[in-house]
C-alpha positions in Angstrom: 5.2 1.8 24.8 4.6 -1.0 21.8 2.5 -0.3 19.1 -0.6 -2.7 18.7 -1.0 -4.4 15.3 -3.9 -6.2 13.7 -3.3 -8.5 10.5 -5.3 -9.3 8.2 -5.2 -11.1 5.3 -6.7 -14.2 3.6 -3.6 -16.4 3.3 -1.5 -17.6 6.2 1.5 -17.5 4.9 1.5 -13.5 4.6 -0.2 -13.1 8.1 2.7 -15.4 9.4 5.4 -13.4 7.2 3.9 -9.9 8.6 4.0 -11.6 12.1 7.4 -12.2 12.5 8.5 -9.0 10.6 6.2 -7.4 12.9 6.9 -9.1 16.5 11.2 -9.2 15.5 10.8 -5.2 15.5 9.0 -4.6 18.7 5.5 -4.7 17.7 2.6 -6.9 19.5 0.3 -8.8 17.2 -3.0 -8.2 19.2 -5.4 -10.2 16.2 -4.9 -12.1 13.3 -7.8 -12.8 10.7 -8.3 -14.3 7.4 -11.6 -12.6 6.8 -12.8 -8.7 6.6 -15.1 -9.3 9.1 -13.2 -11.2 11.4 -10.8 -8.0 11.6 -13.3 -5.7 11.9 -14.2 -7.0 15.8 -10.7 -8.2 16.1 -9.5 -4.2 15.2 -13.3 -2.7 17.4 -12.3 -5.0 20.4 -8.3 -4.6 20.6 -8.5 -0.8 19.5 -4.7 -1.9 17.7 -2.4 1.4 17.3 -2.1 0.1 13.3 -4.0 -2.7 11.3 -2.8 -4.0 8.4 -5.5 -5.0 6.1 -5.5 -7.3 2.5 -7.5 -5.2 0.1 -9.4 -8.7 -1.2 -10.9 -10.5 1.9 -13.8 -12.9 1.9 -16.1 -11.0 4.3 -15.5 -7.8 4.4 -13.1 -6.9 1.8 -9.7 -3.9 3.0 -11.3 -1.2 2.3 -14.6 -1.6 3.5 -13.2 -2.4 7.0 -11.5 0.6 6.5 -14.2 2.3 6.0 -15.7 0.6 9.2 -13.2 1.9 11.5 -12.2 5.6 9.5 -11.7 8.1 12.3 -10.9 5.7 15.0 -7.4 5.5 16.8 -6.6 2.3 14.6 -4.1 3.4 11.5 -5.1 1.5 8.5 -2.5 0.3 6.1 -3.6 -1.9 3.0 -1.9 -4.5 1.5 -2.4 -5.5 -2.5 -1.0 -7.4 -5.2 -3.1 -4.5 -7.3 -2.9 -0.8 -8.3 -6.3 0.0 -10.5 -6.6 3.6 -10.3 -10.6 3.2 -8.4 -8.9 1.1 -6.2 -6.4 3.8 -5.0 -9.2 6.4 -4.7 -11.2 4.0 -3.2 -8.7 3.3 -0.5 -7.7 7.4 0.5 -11.8 8.2 0.6 -12.0 5.1 3.4 -9.6 7.1 5.6 -6.2 4.3 4.4 -2.8 5.8 5.5 -0.6 4.0 3.2 -0.6 1.4 1.1 2.1 -1.7 0.6 2.2 -3.7 -2.9 3.2 -7.6 -2.1 5.3 -8.8 -2.2 6.8 -6.2 0.6 10.4 -6.6 2.1 11.1 -5.5 6.2 13.7 -3.0 4.6 10.2 -1.8 3.1 7.8 -2.9 5.5 9.6 -0.6 8.9 10.8 2.2 7.8 7.0 3.3 6.3 5.3 2.1 9.3 7.6 3.9 11.4 6.7 7.4 10.1 3.1 6.4 9.3 3.3 6.0 13.5 5.9 7.9 14.7 5.0 11.2 12.3 7.0 13.1 14.5 10.3 11.2 14.0 10.0 11.1 10.2 12.0 12.7 7.9 10.8 16.5 6.7 8.3 15.5 4.6 4.3 14.7 6.8 3.7 11.0 5.7 0.6 12.6 4.1 2.2 14.1 1.5 4.3 11.1 0.9 1.4 9.0 1.0 -0.3 11.5 -1.7 2.5 11.9 -3.7 2.6 7.9 -3.7 -0.8 7.2 -4.8 -0.1 10.0 -7.4 2.7 9.1 -8.4 0.8 4.9 -8.9 -1.9 7.1 -10.7 0.7 8.2 -13.3 3.0 5.3 -13.9 -0.6 3.7 -14.0 -2.0 6.7 -16.5 1.8 5.8 -18.7 1.1 1.9 -18.5 -2.4 2.0 -20.3 -1.1 4.7 -23.1 1.7 2.6 -24.0 -0.9 -0.4 -24.1 -3.2 1.0 -26.4 -0.3 2.2 -28.5 2.3 -0.1 -28.7 -0.2 -3.3 -28.0 1.3 -4.0 -25.2 -0.2 -6.2 -22.0 0.1 -4.1 -18.7 3.4 -6.1 -17.4 5.0 -5.5 -20.7 3.9 -1.7 -20.0 5.2 -1.7 -16.4 8.6 -3.3 -17.7 9.0 -0.8 -20.3 8.7 2.0 -18.0 10.6 0.0 -14.9 13.7 -0.7 -17.5 13.4 2.1 -18.7 13.8 3.9 -14.9 16.2 1.9 -14.0 18.8 2.3 -17.5 18.5 6.2 -16.9 18.6 6.4 -13.3 15.5 8.0 -12.6 12.1 7.8 -11.3 9.8 5.0 -12.6 7.2 8.5 -12.1 9.5 10.5 -14.6 9.4 8.3 -17.3 5.7 7.9 -16.8 5.1 11.7 -17.1 7.7 11.8 -20.1 5.7 9.5 -22.0 2.3 11.3 -20.5 3.7 14.4 -22.4 4.6 12.4 -25.7 8.1 12.9 -25.3 9.5 9.1 -24.7 11.8 7.6 -26.8 12.1 4.4 -25.3 
């Protein structure tokens, strides 16, 4: 059976891109909304397998919608351009299964959604573990960015770039670089 999806984002181009990506992969988009309160109505009406919700929307935000449908049949994935620790914690408490950082590519989006919706077909680690690991990694990188900003007087994009470039040069994960920064072992 095809997986049914509700998409909610206040940017119509994002909704259109998501719809095209999902429908090309066999998903059925049963509703679209530009506002969180409209998304909540669609989710309650259609009971989709999946809801892709932007964090920042008029009406209700994505986390408020997730909290309102928590415990139901719909898997909620947040779409965000933000990575603040409070946002991540709020999303986890609201029952959000995962979040995707904008901009996203179909090559990243589709495998993540497949793993969330078909856990039996996912790799050995459970989606919950994977999501928790991603959240933990994001928190570690965030703390390392904050430390670099204080220690080196950098703005957030520059601190992120230091971590990202160091990871790429060393062919390692950003999480590993962030942990070096937090331990005080970072020479970069």
